N, C-alpha and C positions, 0 to 999 in steps of 0.2 A: 249433617254437621260433621266436619272433619274429625275423626276419632282422636287426633292429637290435641285438638281444641277441648273436646269433651274431657279427655284425660287431664289437661291443664286446669280446667274448672274444677274437676274433683280434687286435684292436688291443692288448688287454692282453697277449697272448702274445708279441708282437713290440715292443710299446711304440714303434711307428713306423707312421704312417698309410700311408705309401708301401709299406712291406713288406706291411702287412695288405691293402691294395688288391690287390697282386700275388698273394698267396695266395688271395684270394677271386675272383681273375680279373675285377675290376672297376676302373674308373679311380678314382683318388684323390678327385676331387670327389664321387664317389658313396657315399663313407664317411660316412653320416649318423649313425652310432652316437652319437658324443659329443654334438653339439648337440641332436639329436633326443631323446635320452634325458634330457639336462640339462634341456631344456625341459619334458618330460613330468613329471619328478620335481622340478623346481624347485630343482636343486643342481648344483654343478660336479663333474664326475666326473674331469676331467683338469686338470692345470696344467703349464705349461712353466717350467723353470728352466735358464737358460743353454742354450737350445735343445734341452734334453732333456725328454722327455715323462714325467711322473709321474702316478700316481693320487693323488687327494685321499683323505682318510679316508672320505668318502661313496662314492667310486669303489671303494675296497678292500672296502667292505661290499657294494656292488652286485656286484662281481666274485665274491665268496663265493656270493652268492645266485644269480647267473647261472650258475655252475658247477653249482650244485645243481639248477637248473631244466634244464640241458642233460642232466644225468644222469637226471633224472626222465623227461624226453622220450624218451630212448634206451630206458629200461626200458618205458615205455608202448608203444613200437613193438614 
C-alpha cells in the first residue's frame, strides 16, 4: 500500500496530524498524505473548522476507497 495512503488512513483515524505522526513514528512535517494526495487527485481531502480537522466529501469518498485498498493489500499478502 502506498505510504501516503497509509498515512492518510492514520490521519483519518485520529483526525489529528500530530497524533498520526506519533503513531507512525515520524515527525509531523513528514506527514505528506493530505497535501500530496490533494495535489495528485486535484481536490481537497481535509478542511479545518474552528481549529478542528474534518474530511471533505471527497475526503470521505477517498477514505472508503483507501480502506478497501488496505484490505485488498492484506488479502494479497
